[in-house]
C-alpha positions in Angstrom: -3.4 33.3 14.5 -0.1 33.9 12.9 0.3 33.3 9.2 3.0 30.7 9.7 0.9 28.8 12.2 -2.1 29.0 9.9 -0.1 27.6 7.0 1.2 24.8 9.2 -2.4 23.9 10.2 -3.6 24.0 6.6 -0.7 21.6 5.7 -1.6 19.4 8.6 -5.3 19.2 7.6 -4.4 18.6 4.0 -1.9 15.9 4.8 -4.3 14.1 7.1 -7.0 14.3 4.4 -4.7 12.9 1.7 -3.7 10.0 3.9 -7.4 9.3 4.7 -8.3 9.4 1.0 -6.1 6.4 0.4 -8.8 4.2 2.0 -11.9 6.3 2.5 -14.0 7.3 -0.5 -14.6 11.1 -0.6 -18.4 10.7 -0.4 -17.9 8.8 2.9 -15.4 11.2 4.3 -16.7 13.4 7.1 -15.4 16.6 8.7 -15.6 14.6 12.0 -13.3 12.0 10.6 -10.8 14.6 9.4 -10.9 16.3 12.8 -10.5 13.1 14.8 -7.5 11.9 12.7 -5.9 15.4 12.7 -6.6 15.8 16.4 -8.2 19.1 16.0 -11.7 20.5 16.8 -14.3 21.4 14.2 -13.9 25.1 14.8 -10.2 24.8 13.8 -11.2 23.0 10.6 -13.8 25.6 9.8 -11.3 28.4 10.4 -9.4 27.0 7.4 -12.0 25.5 5.1 -15.7 26.0 4.6 -16.4 22.3 4.1 -14.8 19.2 2.7 -15.5 20.4 -0.9 -13.5 23.6 -0.2 -10.7 21.4 1.3 -10.7 19.1 -1.8 -10.6 22.0 -4.2 -7.7 23.5 -2.3 -5.8 20.2 -2.4 -6.5 19.8 -6.1 -5.6 23.4 -6.9 -2.2 23.1 -5.2 -1.5 19.7 -6.8 -2.3 20.9 -10.3 -0.3 24.1 -9.9 2.8 22.2 -8.7 2.3 19.6 -11.5 2.0 22.1 -14.3 5.0 24.2 -13.1 7.1 21.3 -14.5 5.3 20.6 -17.7 5.7 22.2 -21.2 2.2 22.6 -22.6 3.2 21.7 -26.2 4.8 18.4 -24.9 1.7 17.8 -22.8 -0.6 18.3 -25.9 1.5 15.7 -27.9 1.8 13.0 -25.2 -0.4 13.8 -22.2 -0.6 10.3 -20.8 3.2 9.8 -21.1 3.8 13.1 -19.3 1.6 11.9 -16.4 3.5 8.7 -16.2 7.0 10.4 -16.5 6.2 12.7 -13.5 5.9 9.6 -11.4 3.1 10.9 -9.3 2.5 7.3 -8.0 1.3 8.4 -4.6 -1.3 10.6 -6.2 -2.2 8.2 -8.9 -3.0 5.4 -6.5 -5.3 7.7 -4.5 -6.8 9.0 -7.7 -7.4 5.5 -9.1 -9.2 4.7 -5.8 -11.2 7.9 -5.6 -12.3 8.0 -9.2 -14.5 5.1 -8.4 -16.5 7.5 -6.2 -19.0 9.6 -8.2 -18.9 12.5 -5.9 -15.1 12.8 -6.1 -15.1 12.3 -9.8 -17.4 15.3 -10.3 -15.2 17.5 -8.2 -12.0 16.2 -9.8 -13.2 16.7 -13.4 -14.4 20.2 -12.7 -11.1 21.1 -10.9 -8.9 19.7 -13.7 -10.6 21.6 -16.4 -10.9 24.8 -14.4 -7.2 24.7 -13.7 -6.2 23.7 -17.2 -8.3 26.5 -18.7 -6.3 29.0 -16.6 -3.1 27.7 -18.2 -3.9 28.4 -21.8 -6.7 29.9 -23.9 -5.2 28.2 -27.0 -8.2 26.5 -28.8 -5.9 23.5 -29.8 -5.0 23.0 -26.1 -8.7 23.0 -25.2 -9.5 20.4 -27.8 -6.6 18.3 -26.4 -8.3 18.5 -23.0 -11.5 17.1 -24.5 -9.6 14.3 -26.3 -7.9 13.3 -23.0 -11.2 13.2 -21.3 -12.8 11.1 -24.1 -9.9 8.7 -24.2 -9.9 8.3 -20.4 -13.6 7.5 -20.4 -13.2 5.1 -23.3 -10.4 3.3 -21.4 -12.4 3.1 -18.2 -15.3 1.4 -20.1 -13.1 -1.3 -21.6 -13.4 -4.8 -20.4 -9.6 -4.8 -19.7 -8.5 -1.1 -19.4 -5.0 -0.2 -20.1 -3.1 0.2 -16.8 -1.1 3.2 -15.8 2.2 1.4 -16.1 2.0 0.2 -19.7 -1.0 1.8 -21.3 0.2 5.4 -21.6 2.0 4.9 -25.0 -1.2 3.4 -26.4 -3.4 6.1 -25.0 -1.1 8.8 -26.4 -1.2 7.0 -29.8 -5.0 7.3 -29.7 -4.6 11.1 -29.1 -2.2 11.5 -32.0 -4.0 9.3 -34.5 -7.6 10.1 -33.3 -8.3 6.3 -33.7 -9.2 3.7 -31.1 -7.5 0.3 -31.4 -9.7 -2.5 -32.6 -9.3 -5.4 -30.2 
């Protein structure tokens, strides 16, 4: 199989998977579903990916790499939630919001995020920032009325800067 043809098939499988993840939780997604929607056979899928976890890791790796090519790490450390909003990754954020309700996806996502971010910098301050982002995200998810992605980023960045949660 030619390299160009292989790349096109990878892109096709990835694209079909991303579309499917808009409505199907990762834990419910099967190789058969991906193959049926992509109109390929299972052997073709397995020539490109070991399993759905390998596929998801490949998708996340490419996404994170593209994302962080456009981000200054110092700016990200100061206002991580605003940076995410400014990049207007709405198609990804909608899928992410849906998929993060799925425990199986959340484990893969969290591991992939931190794995990729650790590759970007070995600065201890940056690593602490990653932990703070994670803690603030969990805190927000547990709130009775979480801050939404459109309006809450300034508040979440303020929590990162002040290291204090609002009292409400």
